[in-house]
C-alpha positions in Angstrom: -3.5 23.7 44.6 -4.3 20.2 45.8 -2.1 18.6 48.5 -0.7 15.1 48.8 1.2 13.6 51.6 3.8 10.9 50.7 5.7 8.7 53.0 9.3 8.1 52.0 12.2 6.0 53.3 14.8 8.1 55.0 17.3 7.6 52.1 14.8 9.0 49.5 13.9 11.9 51.8 17.6 12.7 52.2 18.1 12.5 48.5 15.2 14.9 47.8 16.5 17.3 50.4 20.0 17.2 48.9 18.6 18.1 45.5 17.0 21.1 47.1 20.2 22.0 48.9 22.0 22.1 45.5 19.8 25.1 44.6 18.2 23.6 41.6 14.8 23.3 43.3 13.1 25.7 45.8 11.6 22.9 47.9 11.1 19.1 48.0 7.6 19.7 46.6 9.1 21.5 43.6 11.5 18.6 43.1 8.7 16.0 43.2 6.5 18.1 40.8 9.4 18.3 38.4 9.9 14.5 38.6 6.2 13.9 37.9 6.2 16.3 35.0 9.2 14.5 33.5 7.4 11.2 34.0 4.3 12.5 32.2 6.5 13.7 29.3 8.3 10.3 29.1 5.0 8.5 29.2 3.7 10.6 26.2 6.9 10.0 24.3 6.5 6.3 24.9 2.9 6.4 23.8 3.9 8.1 20.5 6.7 5.6 19.9 4.5 2.6 20.6 1.9 4.0 18.1 4.6 4.5 15.5 5.8 0.9 16.1 2.2 -0.4 15.7 1.8 1.6 12.5 5.0 0.1 11.2 4.1 -3.4 12.1 0.7 -2.9 10.4 2.2 -1.5 7.2 2.7 -3.7 4.2 6.0 -5.2 3.4 8.0 -3.7 0.5 10.9 -4.5 -1.7 12.6 -1.2 -1.0 16.1 -1.6 0.3 17.9 0.5 2.9 20.2 1.7 0.0 17.0 2.9 -1.8 15.9 4.8 1.2 19.3 6.4 1.7 19.4 7.4 -2.0 15.9 8.9 -1.7 16.9 11.0 1.4 20.0 12.2 -0.3 18.1 13.2 -3.4 15.7 15.3 -1.3 18.6 17.4 0.1 
């Protein structure tokens, strides 16, 4: 496994150590790895959302109303 040294202000170091002391993480490294994994997941979710927004903006306008959409969804159930 690759190593990385990170400098933190005392407050952040204490915070990370307190999270470990709570027992949820086995070490500060474990805590940082979890934060980074979550950040990766969030970035992927954001990428998917941005792509969906772009698809929506690129789609043609329609005369379908929200009432039509709701009725269609109810009909599928």
